[in-house]
C-alpha positions as CSV (number, residue, x, y, z in Angstrom):
1,M,-77.3,3.7,-5.0
2,H,-75.7,1.1,-7.4
3,V,-76.8,-2.4,-8.2
4,A,-74.0,-4.7,-9.4
5,T,-74.5,-8.0,-11.0
6,C,-72.0,-10.7,-12.1
7,V,-72.8,-13.5,-14.5
8,I,-70.3,-16.4,-14.2
9,T,-70.1,-19.4,-16.6
10,L,-68.5,-22.4,-14.9
11,Q,-67.1,-25.4,-16.6
12,L,-67.6,-28.5,-14.5
13,H,-65.0,-31.0,-15.6
14,G,-65.4,-34.6,-14.4
15,V,-69.2,-34.2,-13.8
16,R,-71.0,-37.2,-15.3
17,S,-74.6,-36.5,-14.3
18,L,-77.0,-33.7,-13.3
19,K,-76.9,-35.1,-9.7
20,E,-73.1,-34.5,-9.5
21,K,-73.6,-31.1,-11.1
22,R,-76.2,-30.1,-8.5
23,Q,-73.8,-31.1,-5.7
24,V,-71.1,-28.8,-7.0
25,V,-73.4,-25.9,-7.9
26,K,-75.3,-26.1,-4.6
27,S,-72.0,-26.0,-2.7
28,V,-70.8,-22.9,-4.5
29,L,-74.2,-21.2,-4.1
30,A,-74.2,-21.9,-0.4
31,R,-70.7,-20.5,0.2
32,L,-70.7,-17.3,-1.8
33,P,-73.4,-15.5,0.3
34,Q,-71.6,-16.5,3.5
35,Q,-68.2,-15.2,2.2
36,F,-69.3,-12.1,0.3
37,N,-72.8,-11.1,1.4
38,V,-74.2,-11.4,-2.2
39,A,-77.4,-12.9,-3.6
40,V,-76.8,-15.9,-5.9
41,A,-78.7,-18.1,-8.2
42,E,-78.2,-20.5,-11.1
43,V,-79.7,-18.7,-14.0
44,D,-79.0,-20.8,-17.1
45,G,-77.8,-24.2,-18.3
46,Q,-79.7,-26.2,-15.7
47,D,-80.0,-29.2,-18.1
48,V,-76.4,-29.2,-19.2
49,W,-74.1,-31.5,-17.2
50,Q,-70.7,-29.8,-17.5
51,T,-71.7,-26.1,-17.6
52,A,-73.4,-23.9,-15.0
53,V,-74.3,-20.3,-15.3
54,I,-74.6,-18.5,-12.0
55,S,-75.4,-14.9,-11.2
56,L,-74.4,-12.7,-8.2
57,A,-76.0,-9.5,-7.2
58,T,-75.2,-6.8,-4.6
59,V,-76.3,-3.3,-3.8
60,G,-74.3,-0.4,-2.4
61,T,-73.3,3.3,-2.6
62,D,-69.8,2.8,-3.9
63,A,-69.5,1.3,-7.4
64,A,-65.7,0.7,-7.0
65,H,-66.3,-1.3,-3.8
66,L,-69.0,-3.4,-5.4
67,H,-66.8,-4.1,-8.5
68,S,-64.0,-5.2,-6.1
69,L,-66.4,-7.4,-4.1
70,L,-67.6,-9.2,-7.2
71,E,-64.0,-9.6,-8.5
72,K,-63.1,-11.2,-5.2
73,A,-66.0,-13.6,-5.4
74,V,-64.8,-14.7,-8.8
75,A,-61.3,-15.1,-7.5
76,W,-62.6,-17.1,-4.6
77,I,-64.3,-19.6,-6.9
78,E,-61.1,-19.9,-9.0
79,H,-59.0,-20.4,-5.9
80,N,-61.2,-22.7,-3.8
81,R,-63.2,-24.6,-6.4
82,P,-60.8,-26.4,-8.9
83,D,-63.8,-28.5,-9.9
84,A,-65.7,-25.4,-11.1
85,L,-63.5,-23.6,-13.6
86,V,-64.5,-20.0,-14.4
87,A,-64.8,-20.0,-18.2
88,K,-66.0,-16.3,-18.4
89,Y,-67.7,-13.7,-16.3
90,T,-69.2,-10.2,-16.8
91,I,-69.9,-7.5,-14.2
92,E,-72.6,-4.9,-14.9
93,F,-74.0,-1.9,-13.0
94,R,-77.5,-0.5,-13.1
């Protein structure tokens, strides 16, 4: 069994308050589990307006499939959320 995690740093350009940030982050956090069957959470930068750090986690028997799934989730954010630019991301296995 493999546990895969992905930590994504998002740059939220045009966000001028924590309330606007929460709207963007909440939307992303709601859609990712529906699209990719992953667990998600905001894990850092909660008090910073224009940056959000989210983490995705998934479990399975095929590491290559899990890596592909997380890569697709990052690509989905890049394609569908122009207001949340992916600044960097890392994928790890345990």
